[in-house]
C-alpha positions in Angstrom: -5.1 7.6 10.9 -5.2 4.5 8.7 -6.3 4.3 5.1 -6.9 1.5 2.6 -5.7 1.7 -1.0 -9.3 2.4 -2.1 -9.8 5.1 0.5 -6.5 6.8 -0.5 -7.4 6.6 -4.2 -10.9 8.0 -3.6 -9.5 10.8 -1.3 -7.4 11.9 -4.4 -10.5 11.5 -6.6 -8.8 8.9 -8.9 -10.3 6.0 -10.7 -8.9 2.5 -10.5 -8.0 2.9 -14.2 -6.1 6.2 -13.5 -4.1 4.7 -10.7 -3.3 1.6 -12.7 -2.1 3.7 -15.6 0.1 5.8 -13.3 1.5 2.6 -11.8 2.1 1.1 -15.2 0.0 -2.0 -14.5 -3.3 -3.4 -15.9 -6.5 -2.2 -14.1 -7.2 -5.8 -13.0 -3.8 -6.0 -11.3 -4.6 -2.8 -9.4 -8.1 -4.0 -8.5 -6.5 -7.2 -7.0 -4.2 -5.1 -4.9 -7.1 -3.1 -3.5 -8.5 -6.4 -2.3 -5.2 -7.8 -1.2 -2.8 -4.9 -0.6 -0.1 -7.1 0.9 0.5 -8.5 -2.6 1.5 -5.1 -4.0 5.3 -5.1 -4.6 7.2 -2.6 -2.4 8.2 -0.5 -5.4 4.6 -0.1 -6.5 3.5 0.6 -3.0 6.1 3.5 -2.8 4.9 4.8 -6.2 1.2 4.6 -5.0 2.2 6.7 -2.0 3.9 9.2 -4.2 0.8 9.4 -6.5 -1.6 9.9 -3.5 0.9 12.0 -1.5 0.3 9.9 1.6 2.9 8.3 3.8 3.4 4.6 3.4 2.8 3.9 7.1 -0.7 5.3 6.9 -1.7 3.0 4.1 0.5 -0.1 4.6 1.4 -0.3 8.3 -2.1 -0.8 9.7 -2.0 -3.1 12.8 -3.1 -6.3 11.0 -1.2 -5.9 7.7 1.5 -8.3 6.6 3.8 -5.3 6.4 3.2 -4.6 10.1 3.7 -8.2 11.1 6.9 -8.3 9.1 8.2 -5.1 10.7 7.3 -6.5 14.1 9.4 -9.5 13.3 12.3 -7.4 12.2 12.0 -5.3 15.4 12.1 -8.5 17.5 15.1 -9.8 15.7 17.1 -6.5 16.0 16.1 -6.0 19.7 17.2 -9.5 20.6 20.6 -9.2 18.9 
């Protein structure tokens, strides 16, 4: 299962404003992250997962995400060491 930030937010019946407030950011900042989740700082991503009670890999480690490509790169580095 994979979920976008928006899907996770809607699953928890939260508005963008509510999530932004819980994350301590302006609503426009959160709206930008919904469109470009790879720009969300790791600390805020972890907090978002706590708020939605969903694991980070479901939301952020989808096959085409920057997080996945970064993790693949780390795996390649550690396996070739």
